[in-house]
C-alpha positions in Angstrom: -33.0 -24.5 -20.8 -31.8 -27.9 -21.3 -29.3 -29.9 -20.2 -26.1 -29.7 -22.3 -24.3 -33.0 -22.4 -24.9 -37.0 -19.9 -27.6 -39.0 -18.7 -30.1 -36.3 -19.3 -28.8 -34.5 -22.0 -30.8 -32.7 -24.5 -34.1 -32.3 -21.5 -35.7 -29.6 -21.1 -35.8 -27.7 -18.0 -37.9 -25.0 -16.0 -37.5 -22.2 -15.2 -38.7 -19.5 -12.6 -40.2 -16.5 -13.8 -40.0 -12.9 -12.5 -38.0 -10.2 -12.1 -35.4 -11.2 -9.3 -35.1 -14.3 -11.5 -31.1 -14.9 -13.4 -30.8 -18.0 -14.4 -27.2 -18.7 -15.4 -26.4 -18.2 -19.5 -25.7 -21.6 -20.9 -22.8 -20.3 -22.4 -21.6 -19.9 -19.3 -23.2 -22.7 -18.1 -21.0 -24.6 -20.7 -18.1 -22.5 -19.9 -18.5 -23.2 -15.6 -18.5 -27.6 -17.1 -15.6 -27.0 -18.9 -13.8 -25.5 -16.4 -14.5 -28.4 -14.0 -15.0 -30.9 -16.7 -12.7 -34.0 -15.3 -13.4 -32.7 -11.4 -17.2 -33.6 -11.8 -17.4 -37.2 -12.1 -17.9 -39.2 -8.8 -18.4 -36.1 -6.8 -20.8 -34.0 -4.2 -21.7 -31.1 -6.3 -23.4 -27.7 -4.0 -26.1 -25.7 -5.8 -26.0 -23.4 -2.9 -28.6 -20.6 -4.7 -30.0 -23.1 -6.9 -33.1 -21.5 -8.9 -34.6 -24.3 -11.0 -31.4 -26.4 -10.7 -30.1 -26.4 -14.0 -26.1 -26.5 -12.7 -26.2 -29.0 -10.2 -28.7 -31.5 -12.9 -26.0 -30.5 -15.8 -23.5 -31.8 -12.3 -25.5 -35.2 -12.0 -26.2 -35.4 -15.5 -22.2 -35.3 -15.9 -21.2 -38.2 -13.5 -21.4 -36.6 -10.0 -22.1 -39.0 -6.9 -24.5 -36.8 -5.2 -25.9 -32.9 -6.0 -27.4 -30.7 -2.8 -29.6 -28.1 -3.8 -30.1 -25.1 -1.2 -32.8 -22.7 -1.7 -34.9 -20.4 0.3 -37.9 -19.7 -2.0 -40.7 -22.4 -1.9 -41.2 -21.4 -5.7 -37.8 -22.1 -6.8 -37.8 -25.5 -4.9 -40.7 -26.9 -6.4 -39.2 -26.1 -9.6 -35.6 -28.0 -8.7 -38.5 -31.0 -7.9 -40.0 -31.5 -10.6 -36.7 -30.9 -13.1 -35.1 -33.8 -11.6 -38.6 -35.7 -12.0 -37.9 -34.9 -15.7 -34.7 -35.4 -15.8 -34.6 -39.0 -13.6 -31.9 -37.8 -11.5 -33.9 -37.7 -8.6 -32.2 -40.3 -6.3 -28.3 -38.7 -6.3 -29.8 -35.3 -5.2 -30.9 -33.6 -2.1 -33.0 -30.6 -2.4 -33.3 -28.4 0.4 -35.6 -25.6 1.2 -33.7 -23.4 3.6 -31.3 -20.2 3.7 -27.4 -20.7 2.7 -27.0 -19.6 6.2 -29.0 -21.6 8.2 -27.6 -25.1 5.4 -23.9 -23.5 5.9 -24.6 -23.4 9.8 -25.8 -26.9 9.9 -25.3 -29.0 7.9 -21.4 -31.0 7.3 -21.5 -32.5 4.5 -17.9 -32.3 2.3 -18.4 -30.5 -0.9 -15.7 -30.9 -3.8 -17.4 -28.5 -6.1 -19.5 -25.7 -4.3 -21.5 -23.2 -7.4 -22.4 -20.3 -5.8 -24.6 -17.7 -8.1 -26.7 -15.6 -5.3 -28.7 -12.1 -6.0 -26.2 -9.6 -7.1 -25.2 -7.0 -4.9 -26.8 -8.0 -2.4 -23.4 -9.4 -0.3 -24.8 -12.8 0.0 -22.0 -13.5 -2.2 -19.5 -12.7 0.3 -20.7 -13.9 3.0 -21.3 -17.6 1.3 -17.9 -17.4 0.2 -16.9 -17.0 3.9 -18.6 -19.7 5.5 -18.5 -22.3 2.4 -14.7 -22.6 2.6 -14.7 -24.9 5.6 -17.2 -27.4 4.3 -14.6 -27.9 1.1 -12.6 -30.9 0.4 -9.5 -29.6 0.0 -9.2 -31.1 -3.3 -12.6 -29.0 -3.8 -13.0 -25.9 -6.4 -15.8 -23.1 -5.2 -16.8 -21.4 -8.0 -18.8 -18.2 -8.3 -20.9 -16.4 -11.0 -21.0 -12.1 -10.1 -20.8 -8.7 -12.4 -17.8 -7.3 -12.9 -18.1 -4.7 -10.5 -18.5 -6.3 -7.4 -15.7 -7.2 -6.1 -14.5 -10.4 -4.2 -11.4 -11.4 -1.5 -8.3 -13.0 -2.7 -9.2 -16.1 0.0 -11.6 -17.3 1.7 -10.5 -20.0 4.9 -7.8 -21.9 3.1 -9.4 -21.4 -0.5 -7.4 -18.4 -2.7 -8.8 -16.7 -6.0 -7.5 -19.4 -8.7 -8.9 -18.0 -11.9 -11.1 -15.7 -12.9 -13.2 -15.5 -16.2 -15.0 -12.9 -17.8 -18.0 -13.0 -20.6 -19.8 -10.4 -21.1 -20.8 -8.3 -17.7 -20.2 -10.8 -15.4 -17.4 -12.9 -14.2 -17.1 -16.7 -13.2 -13.7 -16.7 -10.2 -12.5 -20.3 -9.1 -11.1 -20.8 -6.1 -8.8 -23.6 -4.8 -7.1 -24.7 -1.1 -3.7 -22.8 -0.7 -2.2 -26.2 -0.8 -3.7 -26.7 -4.2 -2.1 -24.3 -5.9 1.3 -24.8 -4.9 
């Protein structure tokens, strides 16, 4: 796994090992950043279920002002920190070892882009979507990665489903503020 483009282009990233780990495939990462290509620079990016941190690191490499990495697994947080060090993107990163619920109930940082890719079929995505909407700037976008057979609501707070993209057995869904879509 490598950083696709930007200041850390080509740098290798560590991944997590184990059956519970499912890193975002490169083709999906490329698709996500194609969707938000002109919305990343100077923005705050939330990588809510960070894993190795590849999505937030890609955002920083592409000029995001800050990336917030949240994961409850100690090994994931350590991997994110090592990957940030490797890419030299630590100064603009905030790495938090905590459960997504705790983060969303405590942190008040306004977010421009939120990427959510929790463990599949646990209900965590739907719960996180309901909470993360209140952390978003009105001009922001929420991006959810989930399996095709996992249903999402049309609306979470003031954020409504914008588009859905299918990649094999996975779908990417974007949500934007209701006023932004009118």
